[in-house]
Backbone as ProteinMPNN parsed JSONL, in Angstrom:
{"seq_chain_A": "MTDRHPKTITRIPRLFLHKGTGQARAKFRGRDHYFGRYGSPEAHRR", "coords_chain_A": {"N_chain_A": [[-28.966, 38.36, 174.005], [-27.839, 36.309, 171.419], [-24.942, 35.457, 169.52], [-25.101, 34.643, 166.183], [-23.282, 33.889, 164.311], [-20.477, 31.821, 163.613], [-17.399, 31.953, 165.439], [-14.362, 32.991, 164.004], [-11.273, 31.399, 163.966], [-8.019, 32.307, 164.057], [-5.045, 30.881, 163.262], [-1.591, 30.043, 163.301], [-0.165, 28.061, 160.846], [1.44, 24.921, 161.428], [4.796, 23.919, 160.855], [5.985, 21.213, 158.935], [8.184, 18.489, 158.166], [8.978, 17.647, 154.901], [9.791, 14.651, 153.925], [10.865, 13.562, 151.573], [12.053, 15.664, 150.134], [13.242, 17.302, 152.006], [12.227, 19.74, 152.672], [10.494, 22.425, 154.371], [7.093, 22.221, 155.185], [3.729, 23.305, 155.12], [0.258, 23.015, 155.718], [-2.539, 24.701, 154.647], [-5.808, 25.949, 154.112], [-6.443, 23.645, 152.761], [-4.352, 23.049, 151.039], [-0.931, 22.208, 150.261], [1.961, 24.022, 151.168], [5.236, 25.102, 150.493], [8.297, 26.048, 152.11], [11.066, 26.354, 151.832], [14.262, 25.03, 152.955], [13.925, 22.743, 155.636], [14.051, 23.775, 158.987], [15.614, 25.958, 158.537], [16.31, 29.505, 158.903], [14.916, 30.992, 157.027], [12.65, 29.444, 156.402], [11.228, 29.551, 158.794], [10.664, 32.256, 159.008], [8.805, 32.772, 157.014]], "CA_chain_A": [[-28.871, 38.177, 172.576], [-26.744, 35.403, 171.078], [-24.292, 35.662, 168.229], [-25.462, 33.52, 165.314], [-22.166, 33.577, 163.42], [-19.373, 31.166, 164.323], [-16.183, 32.746, 165.574], [-13.244, 32.501, 163.219], [-10.054, 31.227, 164.735], [-6.834, 32.486, 163.24], [-3.9, 30.228, 163.86], [-0.436, 29.913, 162.422], [0.041, 26.653, 160.507], [2.656, 24.3, 161.926], [5.687, 23.429, 159.808], [6.323, 19.799, 158.943], [9.267, 18.118, 157.268], [8.674, 16.803, 153.748], [10.954, 13.774, 153.988], [11.43, 13.316, 150.25], [12.826, 16.799, 149.635], [13.885, 18.005, 153.106], [11.68, 21.083, 152.763], [9.453, 22.71, 155.365], [5.781, 22.198, 154.544], [2.577, 23.607, 155.965], [-0.997, 22.855, 154.985], [-3.648, 25.559, 155.01], [-6.86, 26.012, 153.1], [-6.474, 22.388, 152.042], [-3.248, 22.917, 150.089], [0.413, 22.205, 150.821], [2.822, 25.142, 150.796], [6.618, 24.797, 150.85], [8.949, 27.26, 152.598], [12.525, 26.238, 151.847], [14.856, 23.94, 153.726], [13.374, 22.585, 156.976], [14.94, 24.18, 160.062], [16.336, 27.172, 158.177], [15.65, 30.74, 159.331], [13.992, 31.421, 155.968], [11.402, 28.691, 156.525], [10.501, 30.035, 159.973], [10.21, 33.618, 158.759], [7.629, 32.764, 156.155]], "C_chain_A": [[-27.662, 37.293, 172.268], [-26.205, 35.717, 169.682], [-24.557, 34.44, 167.354], [-24.336, 33.106, 164.374], [-21.06, 32.879, 164.204], [-18.153, 32.075, 164.376], [-15.097, 32.134, 164.692], [-11.999, 32.469, 164.09], [-8.881, 31.36, 163.771], [-5.674, 31.816, 163.943], [-2.796, 30.076, 162.825], [-0.238, 28.435, 162.12], [1.394, 26.146, 161.014], [3.488, 23.791, 160.758], [5.979, 21.951, 160.021], [7.461, 19.57, 157.967], [8.724, 17.249, 156.142], [9.896, 15.922, 153.547], [11.619, 13.559, 152.631], [12.353, 14.425, 149.769], [13.569, 17.546, 150.727], [13.372, 19.42, 153.286], [10.645, 21.194, 153.88], [8.129, 22.841, 154.625], [4.726, 22.553, 155.567], [1.328, 23.478, 155.107], [-1.996, 23.864, 155.519], [-4.528, 25.771, 153.804], [-6.837, 24.787, 152.188], [-5.335, 22.171, 151.065], [-1.912, 22.929, 150.823], [1.197, 23.39, 150.289], [4.219, 24.833, 151.324], [7.376, 26.087, 151.118], [10.462, 27.164, 152.644], [12.979, 25.102, 152.745], [14.326, 23.93, 155.165], [14.421, 22.959, 158.023], [15.72, 25.456, 159.757], [15.588, 28.412, 158.686], [14.629, 31.23, 158.297], [12.639, 30.722, 156.103], [10.574, 29.202, 157.708], [9.992, 31.449, 159.8], [8.908, 33.636, 157.98], [6.471, 32.227, 156.94]], "O_chain_A": [[-26.578, 37.516, 172.808], [-26.929, 36.178, 168.8], [-24.26, 33.316, 167.758], [-24.433, 32.075, 163.71], [-20.735, 33.283, 165.321], [-17.913, 32.866, 163.464], [-14.936, 30.914, 164.642], [-11.722, 33.398, 164.848], [-8.773, 30.617, 162.796], [-5.357, 32.143, 165.086], [-3.055, 29.992, 161.624], [-0.151, 27.628, 163.046], [2.376, 26.887, 161.017], [2.941, 23.286, 159.778], [6.192, 21.501, 161.147], [7.676, 20.364, 157.051], [8.083, 16.229, 156.396], [10.925, 16.387, 153.056], [12.836, 13.388, 152.567], [13.331, 14.158, 149.07], [14.449, 18.351, 150.422], [14.001, 20.223, 153.975], [10.016, 20.214, 154.277], [8.047, 23.484, 153.579], [4.81, 22.16, 156.73], [1.343, 23.795, 153.917], [-2.275, 23.883, 156.718], [-4.081, 25.775, 152.657], [-7.164, 24.872, 151.004], [-5.351, 21.188, 150.323], [-1.767, 23.57, 151.864], [1.111, 23.724, 149.107], [4.378, 24.365, 152.452], [7.147, 27.099, 150.456], [11.085, 27.856, 153.449], [12.169, 24.314, 153.231], [14.283, 24.966, 155.828], [15.561, 22.502, 157.945], [16.415, 25.978, 160.629], [14.372, 28.37, 158.878], [13.604, 31.811, 158.654], [11.597, 31.354, 155.933], [9.348, 29.272, 157.62], [8.976, 31.809, 160.394], [8.015, 34.434, 158.266], [5.362, 32.127, 156.414]]}, "name": "protein", "num_of_chains": 1, "seq": "MTDRHPKTITRIPRLFLHKGTGQARAKFRGRDHYFGRYGSPEAHRR"}
């Protein structure tokens, strides 16, 4: 018997630097989300 539903893959979005503001940015579900200053512990926690 084969599974007819695709498997969902859960992955943690990668942080990128928003050069204009210096903030950490990640894109998921098609939208950008900002997490504070890039490289800060706060940005990595979120």
